[in-house]
Structures are given as structure tokens and as C-alpha cells.
N, C-alpha and C positions, 0 to 999 in steps of 0.2 A: 500710761494706762493704770499704774499702781495708784497714782494720785487721784485719778478719776474714781477708781473702785473705793478708795478710802473716803473720798468726798461723799459718794453715794451712801456708804455705810453710816457715816456721821449724820447725813440728812435723814436716814431711816429712824434714828433714835427718837426725835420728837414725834414722828409719825406713829411709831409703836406706842409711845406714851399716850398720844391722843386717842388711838384705837382702844387702849386699855381703859382709859377714863370713861369714854363714851359707852363701851360695852359694860363696864362695871355699873355705871349709873343706870343704864337702861334695864338691866336685870333686876337691880334692887328697887327700882321705882315701878316695875311692872306689878299688876295685881297678883295676889296670891303670894306664894313663897314656899320654901322647903318645910315650913311648919304647918302648912294647910292640911296635910294628911293627918297630923296629930290632933288638930282641933276638931276633926270629924269623929274622933274616937271618944265616946262618952266616959270611958274609964280613965282618961287622962285629965288631970286637974290643971287649973291655972298655974299652980306651983310647979307642976311637971313641965309645962310649956316654958315657964321662965327659966327653969334649970336647963332644959334643952337649948334654949337660946344662948345661955351662958356658955354651954359646952361648944356650940358652933361658932361662938363669937358674934352672934347676930344682935346682941344686946348693946353693942357699942355703936357710936355714930358712924355714918357711912364712910366719912373720910378716914377715920381710924382703921376701919376694916380694909379700905383700899390700900393704905400705906403698909399695913401688915401683909396683905396679899402681895403687893409689889415687891416688898423686901424678900419675902419667901420665894417669889418667882426669880428674882435676881440672884439669890443664893442657892438656887436649885431645889428648894423645898416648895413644891407646887401644892402642898396641902393634901388632905385626905377627902374622900367622898363623904357626904353627909350620911348616906345610907350604905352601910357596909364597912366604912372606915378604911377603905383601900387607898394606897397612894395614887393620886390623880395621874401622875406620869405613867405608872404601870398600866392603868386602865386605858389610857389613850394609846400607848405604844402597842398594846395588844391588837388594836384595830387598824393601825397604820399599814401593815402589809396588805390587808384585804383592799383597803382604799387605793393604795398604790397600784395594785394589780388591775383594779377596775379603771382607774384614771389613766394609767399607762396604756391599757388596751384600747380604751375609747379614744384617747388622743392619737395613738398610732393609726388606728383605722381612719380617723378624721383627716390626718395629714396625708396619708397615702391616697385615699379615695378622693378627697377634696382637691388635692393638687392635680391628680390625673384628670378629673373632670374640668378643672379650671384651665389647664393647659390645652386640652382638646377644645374647650369652648373658645379660647383665644385664637387657636390655629384655625378652627372651623367657624369663624365668626359669622353670625346670622344664619347658620345652618339649622336644620331640624334638631340636631343634637344640642346645639346651643340654646335654642328656645325651650327644649324639654328640660335641660339642666337648670335654666333660669326659673322655669315654672316649679320644678321640684324643690329648688332652694327656697323659693317664696313660701311654698306649702310647709316645708320643714320649719321655717322661721315663724310661721303664723300660729302653729299649734303648740300648746305647752308640753313640757317633757312628760308630765304624769299621764297625759292622754295617750301619747305614743306607748308608754309603758303598759298601761292597762290594755290597749288594743293588741299589743304583741303577746301579752299573757293570754288574752282571750283566744287569739287565733292559733298561735303556735303551741300553747300548752293545753288549753281546755278543749279546743276544737280538733286540732290535728294530733296533739299528743307527741309532738316531735321533741320538745325541749322542756326541761323542768321549769316550774313557774316561779321559783324563788330559792333562796338559800345559797350557800357556797358549795356544799357537798350534800350528797344523799344521806339521809339519816340511816345509820347502821351500815353504810357502805364502806368501801375500802379507802375512801378519800384520796384517790389517785389523780394523776394529771388529767386523764380523759374525763373523769367525773367533774373536775374543776372547770375544764373547758366547756363542757356541756352546760353547766350552770352560769358560765361567764358570758356566753354568746348574747343572750337577750339583753341583759343590762348594759353590756359594752356597746352593742349596736344602738340602743336607745340613747345612751349618753353621747354617742358619736354623731347622731343625726343632725342636730343643730350645728355642731362644729363642722361637719362636712359641708353644710350649706354656706357657712361663713368662709371656710377655706376655699371653696370653689369660686365664690364671688371675688374674694380678695386676690386669689391667684389669677383669675381671668383678667381683672383690672390691671394687676401688676405686669402681666405678660403683654397685654395690649399696649401698655405704655412703653415697654421696652422694645417690642418688635417694630414699632413705628419710628425708632430712633435712626439717625443717619448712619451710625456704624453698622447697624443690621442691614440696611440697604446696600452699604458698601460691601459687606460680606456676601450678599446675594450676587452683586455685580461681579465679584471675583470667582463665582462659580461654585461656592461652597454648598454642600447639600443642606437641605432643610433640617435634617437631624443634627448635623454638626453645628449649624447656626444656633439651634435650639439649646443643645447641651453645653456648648462651649462659650457662647456669647450671651444668649438671652437668659438662660437659667441663673448664672451667677449674679447678674445685675438685677434680676427680679426677686432674688432671694431675701434681700435685706428687709423689705416691708413685711415679708411673711414671717421672719424671725420675730419682728416686733409684735405681730399678731399673736404668736404663740405666748408671749409674755402677757399681752392684754387679756387673753382668754383664760388665764389661770383662775381669776375670781369666779368666772362663770363655770369653770370646770368643777370647782369645789361646791358651788351651789347646785349644779346639775347632779353631782355625785350624791349630794344630800337627798335630793328627791328620788333619784334612781335607787339608791340603797334602801330607802324606806319602802318603795313600791315592791322591790324584789326581795326584801328581807336579807339584803347583803350585809354581812356583819362587819361593816367598816366604820369609819369616823362619822360619816353622814348619819347613819342610823343611831350611833351613840349620841350625836348631838341632839337628835329629835327626842331620844329617851331622856337625856339629861335636861332638856328644855321642859319636858312634861313633868319631871320630878323636881324641877327648880334646883338642880345640882350646880350651884354657882361655881365651885372650884373647877369642875369638869368643863363647864361652858367657857369659863375664862381661859382655861388651858388650851382648849380647841381654837378659840378666837385668836389667841396669840400665835399658835402654831400655824394657823392659816395665814395670818398677816405676815409672819416671817417668811413662809414659803412663797407668797406672792411677791414680796420684796426681792428675795433671792432670785426668783424666776425672771423678774423684770431686769434685774442687774445682769444676769447671765445673757439675756436677750441683747442688752446694750453692748456687752463685751463681745459677743459673737458678731454683732453688726459692725463693731469697730474693726474686728479681724477681717471681715468680708470687704468692707469699704475703707480703704486707707484714708480717704478724706475725713471720715468721722473720727478716725484715730488721731489725726492731726488736730482736729478741733478740740478733742478732749485732752 
């Protein structure tokens, strides 16, 4: 197992290098730049622009800028923001807790609700519930996240007035747990909607495959109750593909959080990414790209390790 983990970590190095090169090149080749805001100011001369370029290091060739950034990233110096001069790592870390709260809540809702729907759909195959669950999943997968976000704000905030429309706390409030939960409900539910659809479909397929196996029929012939068969025999064997799904969903979870945080004004990494993209804050964008890539790699590695612990056959192969 240790050799497998070490091998995967070594394989992740060229992947991270590739992600950093592509991300760096795309940002610097995109139209505009961090100096665009200065060029619109008539009081700033061409000499001022050249001096600002030199301060930011943007007057050097792109490959020199990349190697300087990569060396700083490797040594723990992620640079400073162009506007404000704050350390990039501090700016990002301020937003991490809010994003983890939102992503953790959305993922937990998706796993619990999605697995329950999927298991019931497999047990009650071709029933009215199964057809309704399938239809609901198709609807959730067909509409974009921002549409669900806008509709929930319109209905539950503007029309009914039950929940706040955005932010993490009420302005001027006590910033307590209850206030946080009230602000968390809508973005967490919207983030979880598509994930619930995916989890319900994958869970249903996985359980249908397992409950049709010979050992399940043998357990039934021995007189075991349906609940015991489901919990003791079907569930552990159907779990491995679902653990893999959790790792696969991490990139979507980050992209979904980006859209959700922007719509609801949630002060997390997703909203920071949009703000940095608007201002062309290259150091912040690159820092967030690398953090996301590392999180996805670690998530998939954990999924593989858990799968190996669940299924001894995978452990032997690795």
C-alpha cells in the first residue's frame, strides 16, 4: 500500500507541472491584463505603465515569469497580490473555511439523500418511486447550476422571505451558528442538487448489479431478512464504485462551488477566483489553480486507498 501511495504521488508531480504551465500560459495569453485598469486612467503616462510592469515583473519574457513563480511556489513564497500587495497565501487561506463549509455541506447532503434515493430505487425497481426518482435526476442534470440558484433566491428569498438571499452572515448581526445555517441552506442545496442526481443514479446501478449476484440469492434462500441482506452483504460490495464517484466528483464540486458562491455572494474561494479573474490577479489565480489541483489529486488518492481497504482484491493488485 505504501508503494502504491508513493507511486501515485510521484505520478502527480508531472501532472501538477502540466497544470501550472497550461494555467500560466492561458492567463498571460488572454486579452487584457492587470495593467488594463491603469491604461484607462488619463493621468497615468506610458512611463508610469512601464514602471508598474517592472514592479510586477511583467516586463520579462513569459517563461522567465513562469520559472520565477514556480520557484516561489516551491519555496513557499506564493507572491503578493497586484492590487493591495497582500501575501497570496493569506488571501486564499482566508476564504478556505467558507468554501469547505459549503462544499462539505453540499457533498454530505448529496451523499445521504442520493444514496437513500438510489437504494430505494434499486429495491423498488420499476416502481412509481423509481420512475419519479429517475425523472427528477434527469431534470436536475439538465438545468445549469446558476438557474437553480436564481430560482431558489426568487422563490425562497424574494417571494416567501423564508431565507436570506446571499452572504454568509447578516450584516450587523451576531454572526452566530443559527445565522450561518440560515445563510447556508440555499447555496448548499443548490450545490447538492446535481450531485444528488449523480449519486442516486450511480447508487441504483451499483446496488442493482450487486443484488442480482449469486451470493445475494443464496442469502435469501437461507432466510435472511431483506434488511440484513442489504446492510451486511449488498452495501459493502456496492460501496467501492461509490467511493470512486466521490473522487471523480471533486473537480465538479469545485466548479459548482465557484458558480454557487458567485450567485449567493458566499465569501469563499469560488467568489475569490471570479474576482481575481476579473482583475487579472495572476498570482491569486495560479495559487487557487494549484490548490484545486492538489486537492483533486489527494481526493482521488484517498478514494483509491479506501477502495483498497474495502476490496482486498484491489489491495493485492496494488
